[in-house]
N, C-alpha and C positions, 0 to 999 in steps of 0.2 A: 642670274637672279640676284636682285639687290635687296637683301634683307634689311638694309638701313632705310629703305623707302618708307615714309609715313603715309599710310593709306587712310583716307577719310571713310570711316565705316558708318557715319551717321546717315539717316534716311535709307538704311538698308534693312530695317527691322532687326537690327543686331541686339540680341539679348545682352551681350556684354556691354555694349556702348549706349544702348537706348532704354534699358530698364533699371538704370542706377537709381532713379527716384523711387521706384517701387521697392528696391532692395535696401537702399541706404537712407531713404527719406529726402534725398537731394540729388539733383542732376549734376551738381558741381563737384564731382569726384573723378579722379583718373581711375578707370576700371582695370584692375589687375586681379580679377577673381575667376570667373567661369573659364573652364579649360578649352578655349579655342585660341588660335594664334592670329596675329595681325599681319599675316603674310599671304601673298598670292600662292596658290598651289603651283606645281610644275606647269610649264608652258604646254607640254603635251596634253595635260589634263584640260586646260582651258581650250586648246585646239579641238579636242574630242567633244567637249561640251558644245562648242560653237558649231562644229560640223553637224552634230545631232540637232541642234536648234535650227540651223540653216535648212535642214531637210524639210522641216515645217509640218510634218505629220506625226501626231503623238497618240497613235492608237495603242491597243493593248500590246504589252511586250512580255517576252520571256527572257530569262538569263541565258545567253548563248554559250556554247562550249568554250569559246575563247576566254570567257571570264573565269570559268573553272580552271582552265589551264594556267591563266595568269596568277591566280591565287596559289595553286599548287606549286608553281615555279618559284613564286616569291617566298613562300614558307620554306622551301628547300634551300634556296640560295641564301636567305637571311638567317635562318635558324636551324639549318641542317636537319629538317624534319620532312621526311617523305610521306606525303599523304596522297590518297586517291581522290580524284574528282567526285566519286560517288559518296564520299564522306561529307561533302559540303552542302549545307543548307544556307538560306539567306534570311535576313531579318532587317527591319528598318533601324535597328540599333542594338547595342549590347544590353541596355536596360530592358527593353522589351524581351530580349532573349533570356535574361535572368528571370523575369516574371514567368515566361513560358516554362522554363525549367523547373521553377518552384511548383507551378501548377501540375506539371507532368510527373514529377518524381517525389512528391510529398502530398500529404493531406492536411486540411486545416487542423491546427493544434500540434503539428509536428515541429521539431526543432531544426532550425537552419543555423549552421555554424559560421561565424564571422570572426575576423581578427582586428578589432579596433585599436587605434583610430584608423578608419577605412572609409572608402567612397560611400557617401551617404545613401545612394539608392540600394545598397546591399540591405540596409535596415528597412528602408521604405518598402521595397518589393516583398520582403518577408512579411512585414506587418500588414500591408495592404491586402495580402493574400491569406491573412488569418493564421499565419505561422508564428512560432515563438522564436525570437532571436536569441541564440546561444552565443555568448561572447567569450572568446579566449584572447584577452588583450596581449598585444605585442609588448615587449619590454625594451625601453630605450636604455642602452648600455654604452657608455663612452661615445655618445653621439650617433649611435647606429641601432636600428631596430633589430631585435632578435625574437625568435619564437620560443615561448615557454612551452616546451613539449609536454611537461607534466600537466599543465593546464589544458593543453590541446587534447591530450588523451582523456583527461577527466571529462571534458565536454563531450567527446565522442561516446564515452561510456553511457551518457544519458540518452543515447538513441538518436542522434542527429541523422537526418535523412540526406542532407545535402550540405556540402562545405563550399562556401563562396570564397575562392582564392583570388587575390588581387596580385598579379605578377606581370610586370613590375608593380610595386605597391604604390597606391595613391591614398594618402598624400606623402608618405614617408620616403618615397624614391628608391626603395630597396629593390634590387634584382636578386631574387632568391637563388641560392647556390644549388648545385646538383644534390649535395648531401641533404640540404634542408628540404628540397622537393621530394627526394626519395623517402625521407623519414615521414613527412606528412602523408605521402601516398601509402606507405606501408601501414600507417595507423588507420587511414580511411578504408583500406582493403580489409584490415583486421576487424574493424567494427562495421563493415558493410555500409559505408557512407559514400555516396556519389560525390564527385568533384565537379564544380563548375569553375573553370579558370578564365577569368577576365584578363585577357592579354592585349588590351587595346593600346597600351603604352609600350609594347614590346619592340617596336622598330626604332624608337629614339633611346638608344642606350649609349652611354659614354665610354670612352676608351678605358680599358682595364676591366670591363665587365662584359658578360655575355648572357643574353637571354636564352633560357632553356624552356621550351614548351613542356609542361609537365607530362603531357600525353606522349611525348617522344621518348620517355624513359623506359618504355617496355610495354608489351602487349597487354599485360594484366592491368597496368595502370591506365592505358588507353581505353580499355573496356569499361572503365568506371568514370570516364572523363568527358565532359562537354567543354569545348574550347571556343571562346568568343574572340574574334578579331575584327578589325575594321580599318579602313583607310582614313577615318575621320580625324583622329589625332595626328597620325603620321603626316598627312598631306593637307590638313586643315579643310576637311570636307564635311564637317558635322552637319551642316544645313541640308545635305543631300540625303540624309536618312538611309544610309546604306552600310550593311555589315554582313559578316559571314559567321556561321556556326559550323564547327568541325566535330563530327561524331563518328568514330569508327565502329562502334557497337551498333549493329543494324537494328536491334530491338529498341535501344534507347533512341536512335534516330527516328524510327517509325513512330514512337510514342510522342516525341517532341514535335514532329511534323503534323501528327494528327491534331495536336492541340493548336498549332498554328492555323490549320484549316478550320477548326471549330470557331476560331476568332476572325475568320474571313481573310487571313493573309495568304496570298498565293505567289506574289512576285515583287520585285523591286520596281521603282519608277525608272522611266527611260533615261533620264539624265544621270541618275545615280549609277545605272548599269554602265553607261559610257565612261563616266568618270572613274569608276572602280577599275575597269579593265585597263584604262590608260595609266592610272596611277601605279598599279602593280606591274604592268608590262614595261613602263618607261620611266618610273620615278626614282630609280636607285641613285643616279648621280645627284639629282636635286637633294635627295635625303642626306647624302653624305655632306653636302655643303651646309644643309640646315643643322645637322648635328654639330659640325664645327662651330657654327655661329652660336648655337645655344650653349655649347661648352664655354665659349668666350663670355657669354652672358652670365653663366654661373660664376666664372672667375671674377668678373666685374662686381657681381653682387657679394661674393665672398669677401673680397678685398674691402669693399665699402663698409660692409657690416662689421668686419673686424676693426676697421679704423674709426668709424663714426658711431657705431652702436655696439659697444663692447659688452653690454648686458643682454644683447640678443644673440642667440647661438643658431647658426645655420646647421640643420641636419643635412649632411652631405648627400646629394642625390647620385645614385648610380644611373638613373634614367629619368626621362620626361622633362618637360619645361615647367614643372611645378616645384616651388621651393617650400619647405616646411620650416617655419621659423619658431624657435623656442624662446618665448618672451617671459618665462616664469620669473627670471631674476629681476624683472622690472617691478615686481610686487603689485601689479595691477590686476583687477578683476577682468574677466572677459568683456563685460559691458564697458568698463573704463577703457580698455584697449580699443574697442571699436569706436567709442565716442571720440577719443582723441584722433584716431586715424581719419574719421569722417569729418569732424568739425574743425580740427586744427590742421591736419595734413592734407585734407581733401583728397584722400586716396582710398579706393575700395579693395580690400582684401577679404578673404574668406575666414570667418571665425573658427578656431579650432574645435570647439565643442560640437560643431556640426558633424564632425567625423566620429563622434562617440567617445567612449571611455578612453582617457589618456590624451584627449585633444584639448583639455583645459589649459589655458595659458599659451596656446600655439596660434599661429596664423599661417594660412596657405597663400602663396603669392605666385601669380602667373608671370613668367618672364619670356613668354613666347611673343616678343615684341621687338621693335627696333631698339638699338642700344641707347639712343637718346631718350626714348620713352622710359626705358628701364632706369636710367640715371635720374630722370625726373621723378619717377616713383620712389626710388630710394631716398632722394632728397626730401620728399614729402613725408616718408616714414620717419626720417630723422627729425624733421620739424615736429612731428606728432609725439615721438617716443624718446628722442635724444635728450 
């Protein structure tokens, strides 16, 4: 796999590359925003997709047992979590799963707990379903996000029905430790709040850190947890609309599945099924090479920012290909930051306020791209903000 290869993504209906005018007001920007990568997936995945397409018949499909086994094996090998195939449900994506969970385990007017700055659909899905977003902001201390457990408990005391956990955290890049996960779990159990754990970034974790599925920390915790995973970030398959939901509590699983059926969802698409099985069964070696390459991208970005943009601080990521840049020392408003980036640097990043409280003065940058593209993007940021 040549991660340095530049792949032309125009004329493929790419949100990242072909919706820049709608997002930034101009098509003349280098897109480093939405979270997909500019790399081909593993060859085994491409081969599986091609074989399915070459068959040529695309009637109704079901998810075969081999896919359940591939997911179970992957989760055990990568994250030391033994799950049963019977715990697995499927979904077209993590965001639809969040919405289904909110509908299944809360009522309009109930409180949904989030930890901003955090993935925007956490707010969107709660609000669009008529729930109240309860915020327990993370605290940035010495360049690293921490949980304010006093605030977290105070929020739970208000009667939150569901806690949306982002682990690893997007956009801050934190991989939560065992102690942090246990403390959050204990408080959720104490105040009878279910946990939905979005673990979509869990496979891309850098050396020195280890992702721990929160539901793996004990039966009592697992009984209150809905875990969402997908091959979309790991293997760059977001366009195939394929994800999994892991629920060991049979009652929760039945309730979740009943809501899926009410909305007319019964199975995954044929191409997504083939790709998911191939990715989880054969993608490990490719992933290790990807992590090494992304780690080198982080190093390149870190060194460039320290040398050329001393007033911009990188929040060191434990995981993912998303960088969270602290630009507050520049003394610019968020509108000024974006205006300079788009008009002067001609580069498209995500504005921090999009991620809620604590995002002001920050930018999110996608480095899931060839090294030359990354350096080009960094040079553009320097031109805009240096």
